[in-house]
Kinemage of the C-alpha trace (Angstrom):
@kinemage 1
@onewidth
@group {chain A} dominant
@subgroup {mainchain}
@vectorlist {calphas} color= white
{ca unk a 1} P -9.601 16.982 -1.524
{ca unk a 2} L -7.777 14.295 -3.569
{ca unk a 3} L -4.310 13.257 -2.507
{ca unk a 4} L -1.278 14.512 -4.395
{ca unk a 5} L -0.072 12.330 -7.128
{ca unk a 6} L 2.743 10.040 -5.953
{ca unk a 7} L 6.140 10.781 -7.712
{ca unk a 8} L 7.181 7.045 -7.221
{ca unk a 9} L 8.490 5.350 -10.485
{ca unk a 10} L 5.944 2.454 -9.618
{ca unk a 11} L 2.723 4.567 -10.024
{ca unk a 12} L 2.429 3.995 -13.664
{ca unk a 13} L 1.925 0.308 -14.319
{ca unk a 14} L 3.615 0.556 -17.685
{ca unk a 15} L 6.765 1.900 -16.137
{ca unk a 16} L 6.507 -0.995 -13.530
{ca unk a 17} L 5.918 -3.576 -16.250
{ca unk a 18} L 8.898 -2.367 -18.330
{ca unk a 19} L 11.146 -2.494 -15.250
{ca unk a 20} L 9.927 -6.000 -14.592
{ca unk a 21} L 10.540 -7.129 -18.115
{ca unk a 22} L 14.176 -5.932 -17.781
{ca unk a 23} L 14.875 -7.592 -14.403
{ca unk a 24} L 14.755 -10.921 -12.737
{ca unk a 25} L 10.884 -10.887 -12.923
{ca unk a 26} L 10.766 -10.895 -16.745
{ca unk a 27} L 8.865 -14.231 -16.750
{ca unk a 28} L 6.215 -12.915 -14.641
{ca unk a 29} L 5.881 -9.695 -16.747
{ca unk a 30} L 5.842 -11.565 -19.948
{ca unk a 31} L 3.328 -13.967 -18.534
{ca unk a 32} L 0.553 -11.334 -18.940
{ca unk a 33} L 0.632 -9.021 -15.947
{ca unk a 34} L 0.395 -6.137 -18.460
{ca unk a 35} L -2.279 -6.882 -21.065
{ca unk a 36} L -2.147 -3.558 -22.865
{ca unk a 37} L -1.921 -5.669 -26.047
{ca unk a 38} L -5.233 -7.426 -25.150
{ca unk a 39} L -7.773 -4.742 -25.082
{ca unk a 40} L -10.584 -7.230 -24.160
{ca unk a 41} L -8.741 -7.530 -20.700
{ca unk a 42} L -9.100 -3.999 -19.751
{ca unk a 43} L -12.137 -3.119 -21.758
{ca unk a 44} L -13.468 0.345 -21.212
{ca unk a 45} L -10.466 1.507 -19.135
{ca unk a 46} L -8.592 2.275 -22.259
{ca unk a 47} L -11.531 3.354 -24.365
{ca unk a 48} L -10.870 6.968 -25.267
{ca unk a 49} L -14.765 7.606 -25.209
{ca unk a 50} L -14.958 6.727 -21.569
{ca unk a 51} L -16.726 9.653 -19.913
{ca unk a 52} L -14.623 11.841 -17.599
{ca unk a 53} L -16.008 12.343 -14.014
{ca unk a 54} L -17.750 15.562 -13.673
{ca unk a 55} L -16.966 18.145 -10.881
{ca unk a 56} L -20.034 17.027 -8.820
{ca unk a 57} L -19.196 13.335 -9.189
{ca unk a 58} L -15.501 14.177 -7.980
{ca unk a 59} L -17.081 16.204 -5.107
{ca unk a 60} L -19.242 13.350 -4.222
{ca unk a 61} L -16.326 10.799 -4.346
{ca unk a 62} L -14.224 13.224 -2.274
{ca unk a 63} L -17.029 13.496 0.394
{ca unk a 64} L -17.319 9.547 0.430
{ca unk a 65} L -13.484 9.247 0.898
{ca unk a 66} L -13.669 11.918 3.684
{ca unk a 67} L -16.433 10.121 5.364
{ca unk a 68} L -14.575 6.790 5.144
{ca unk a 69} L -11.530 8.379 6.607
{ca unk a 70} L -13.487 9.762 9.478
{ca unk a 71} L -15.016 6.297 9.985
{ca unk a 72} L -11.621 4.704 9.926
{ca unk a 73} L -10.356 7.237 12.620
{ca unk a 74} L -13.374 6.735 14.805
{ca unk a 75} L -13.186 2.858 14.655
{ca unk a 76} L -9.500 3.022 15.292
{ca unk a 77} L -10.060 5.066 18.415
{ca unk a 78} L -12.875 2.734 19.526
{ca unk a 79} L -10.729 -0.398 18.977
{ca unk a 80} L -7.980 1.057 20.990
{ca unk a 81} L -10.328 1.960 23.808
{ca unk a 82} L -12.015 -1.655 23.606
{ca unk a 83} L -8.469 -3.134 23.761
{ca unk a 84} L -7.421 -1.149 26.715
{ca unk a 85} L -10.779 -1.957 28.355
{ca unk a 86} L -10.265 -5.653 27.637
{ca unk a 87} L -6.876 -5.577 29.197
{ca unk a 88} L -8.036 -3.769 32.318
{ca unk a 89} L -10.926 -6.501 32.677
{ca unk a 90} L -8.555 -9.320 32.025
{ca unk a 91} L -6.283 -7.881 34.924
{ca unk a 92} L -9.228 -7.363 37.201
{ca unk a 93} L -10.441 -10.943 36.484
{ca unk a 94} L -7.008 -12.325 37.259
{ca unk a 95} L -7.034 -10.631 40.682
{ca unk a 96} L -10.438 -11.776 41.450
{ca unk a 97} L -9.545 -15.336 40.608
{ca unk a 98} L -6.615 -15.128 42.940
{ca unk a 99} L -8.804 -13.724 45.784
{ca unk a 100} L -11.340 -16.446 45.104
{ca unk a 101} L -8.641 -19.142 45.657
{ca unk a 102} L -7.410 -17.438 48.740
{ca unk a 103} L -10.960 -17.347 50.227
{ca unk a 104} L -11.417 -21.035 49.197
{ca unk a 105} L -8.203 -21.921 51.071
{ca unk a 106} L -9.294 -20.064 54.124
{ca unk a 107} L -12.773 -21.768 54.095
{ca unk a 108} L -11.067 -25.176 53.658
{ca unk a 109} L -8.804 -24.368 56.600
{ca unk a 110} L -11.862 -23.349 58.698
{ca unk a 111} L -13.740 -26.568 57.854
{ca unk a 112} L -10.688 -28.632 58.693
{ca unk a 113} L -10.328 -26.905 62.071
{ca unk a 114} L -14.040 -27.363 62.709
{ca unk a 115} L -13.920 -31.162 61.899
{ca unk a 116} L -10.847 -31.583 64.266
{ca unk a 117} L -12.737 -29.764 67.061
{ca unk a 118} L -15.742 -32.071 66.512
{ca unk a 119} L -13.698 -35.287 66.692
{ca unk a 120} L -11.608 -33.868 69.722
{ca unk a 121} L -14.691 -33.347 71.987
């Protein structure tokens, strides 16, 4: 199913361009954003003989869009999951590094005591 048309005044580029021509962006609009006067720019898009999409083509496009939306949803969920997993692993790593430092300090203390016992006997 195709989305409903937007009722925004900006949906039609001609409306947008006419508003641009009246406002502070007149220089940009007049510089050629809307090139209706130059048919070579938009070519077949304005050709009245351009074939209209058939029902089967529209159905195929709708299926493709639906498939892409499903893929987007799946990838978004997967991305969230991977980010949560990354955060969990980063927290776990920080904890392991802290334990590693504590064990290293304990081993250094034991080595120091053993050296002092050796020199004391």
